[in-house]
N, C-alpha and C positions, 0 to 999 in steps of 0.2 A: 711498268705494266700500264696498259692503256685503259682509260675509263670506258665502261660499257655504255652504249646508247640508252636513253630512257625508254621504258616500255611503251609500246604502241597501244592506243585505245582500240579494243577489239571491235568497237562499233563505228570506227571511222571518226573523222574530225567533227567537232561540234561547233555550231555557229556561236558567235560571240553573243552573250546574254546582254540585253539592254534593260534599263529601268522602265517599268510600266508607266504609261502616262498618268499624271496626277490631275486632280481638280474635278469639277462637277461633271465634265464630259468623259471621265474615265469609264471604261467598260467594267462590268461586274467581274468577280473573281474567277468565273468560269467562261469568260468570253462572251457573256450575254450582253444585253443592252445596258447603257449607263445606269448607274444607281442614282435615283433622284435625290437631290440635296436641296430641300426647299429653303433652308436658311444657311447663309454663309456667315463668316466672321463679322461682317459689317451689319448683318441683319439677324440678330439672335432671335430664337423663337419666343413668341409672346408668353408671358407667365400666366399659368392657370387658364389657358385658352382665351384670354381676353383679346379682343380685336378693337383697335382704336376706332372711334366713330368717324364718319366721313367729315371732311372739312366743312365748317360753317353749319354743322348739323343743328337743327332747332328742336331735336328730340328732347333734351333735358328741359328746355324752356316749356314745351307743351306739357310734359309730365308735371312740372312744377306748377303750372297754371291750373291744371286739372285738379291736382291735389288740394290747392287752395280753394278752388271753386266749389268743391264738394261741401266744405264747411259753410261757404257763402250761401248756397241754395238752402241749406238746412236752416240757417239764420232767418232766411226769408219766410220759411214756414212757421218758425217759432214766433215771429212777429205778430202772427194772427191772434195770439193770446192777449195782446195788449189792446185790441180794438173791440168794438161792439158794445151794445147795451143789452140788458136783459130782454129776451124775446117776449113780445106781447102776443104773438100768434104762433100757431103750430109750425113745426119744421116741415119742409117739403118731404114728400115720400122718398124712400130709398129705392132708387131704380137702377143706378149705375155704380160700377166699381172701377177702380184704377188698377191697371195691370202693367207688367213689364215684359212685353213680348221679346222673343229671342232676337228679332231684328226689327228695325224701324226704317222708315223713309225708303220704301222699295228695296229693302235689304242692304242699303248703303251702310248702315250702322249695325254692329253686332254687340249684344250685351256682354260686357267684359267683367262687371262686378255688380252684384246685387247687395246693396248696403241696407236693405230694409230692416234686417234684424239688429243693426247697430245704430246707424244714424236715424233710421225710421223710428226706433223706439224712443229716441230723444225727442222727436217731434211730438209723439203721442203723450209723453210725460208732461211736456210743456203745455200742450193743448188741453190737458185734463182740467175741467172746470171752466173752460171758455163758455161765455153765455150764448154765443150765437153759432156754436159749432158742436156737433156730435160726431166725433171721429170714430169710424169703424176700424180703419187700418191705414197705414202709411206705406209709401213706396219710394225708395231712393235707388236709382239705377245709373250706372256709368256705362256708356256705350262707346266703342272704338270705331273709327272710320275704316271700313273695309277689314275689320279685324286687327288693325295695326294701331296701337294706342299712340304711337309717336306721330302719326299722320293727322290725328284730330280726335276730338271727343265730344260726345253729346251727353249732357247731364239732365236727368229728369228727377225732380224731387216733388212729391205730391202726396195727397191723401184722399180718402173718400169716406163718405158718411152722409150727413144731412147738415146743410149750411144755409144760414141766412146772411143778409147784408153782403151779397156777392160782390158788388162794386167796391165796397170798402175793403173787403177781404183781398180782392185782386190788387188794389192799390197798396195795401199793407205788405203783401208779398214782395213787391218791388222795393218798397221803402226799407224793408228788412235787409235786402241785398245791398242797397245803396248806402246804408248806414254801417255796413261791415268795415272793420279796420282795414286800411290799405286800398280801399276802393273809393272812387269819386264818380258821381253821376255827371257825365259830360254832355249827354243829350237827354233832356227831360222826357218823362214818360209820355207816350202817345197812344191813343186808342185806335184800334182797327177792327173792322168787321170783314174778314176774308170772305170771298164768295162762298155761299152755301152755309155760312156759320150761323148758329143760333145763339152765339154768345160773343162777348167782346174779348179780344186779346190785346193786352197792353204791353208795350215794349219800351225799353230805354237802353242807352249805351253807357257802360261803365268803363272807366280807365283804371287799370291796375299797374302799379309801378310807374316808370317814367313815361312810357308812351304806348302801352299795350291796351287796346280798346276792343271790346266785344259786346254783342247784344245780349240782353237778358229779357225774357218775355214771361208773361204769366197769364193764366186764365183762372176763373172761379165761377162755378155754376152751383146749382142746388145740391149736387152730389159729389162733385170732384173739384179739386183745386191743385194747381201745380206751377212750379217755376221751371223754365227750360233755358239752358245755356249751351251754346254751340261754339266750340273753339277749334279752328283748323290751322294747319301750317300755312295754308294759302292766305288766311286772314291775318296772320301775324304781321304787324307793321303798318296796317291800315290806320289812317286817321279816323277819329270818331265821326267826323262829318261825312266820311265816305261809306259808312255802314248803312245799308238799306234796311230800315226797320220794317217797311211793308213786307219785304220778302221774309224777314225773320218772323213776322206775325203769321204769314201764310204757312211757313214751316212748322210753327208751334201749333197751328190749328190742325195740320195734318197729323202731328204727333198726338194731339188730343183725340183725333178720330181713331188712331191705331191703338191707343192705350185705354180708352174709355169703353167699357163693355157692359152690356146689360147684366143684371144680377140673375 
């Protein structure tokens, strides 16, 4: 008996099936566009959404400096309690107060952190009982350059009330900063009278760490006194001798004009 032939496919011959293409350029399961695969075996996805910083980023350096500088400017204010003699005459009238505007220096800096309720209270407690100062309130603010803290920061630490011995107070502010642990005064304080100013601004250069230098300025008048520190990425790496203190004084005077307001 002969073997019957195999049954025929009623739908005709079928084309040979091939394996679908594999890899990141493979089409979707329904013939659509390729399914995106952002991470291959050699590039696993970052954990918890963390993205590595750009090479040679100075962001951690700037944030570290700013964190330390906040304490430094507060020390400068506290140093005022150590100076002065008992007042023999009346204090000046209270006409101005110190404020922390939302922005400073033509909106280049934005207020990032108002530390007045924490660091500011420390200033007031230390100043309680000072012979030549009647402190009404204190202000400590940290500003970020263009709203980006890692690009630069401006620190303003001050107070308002009724003050005597303004020249001595201004010098004491900078001495308090210069005496802070980890800082060295590399350019001695210099006095400036920016155009249109009715008070003296004094600036010095301090070095922090191995070779990081930045300007610190201060003013003190009958109603307000403050320390100003400006630190930017562009300024990191400058030698102390390259820092323009006159420009720093002009910047400080502008900050005084924007933060000092009539009562």
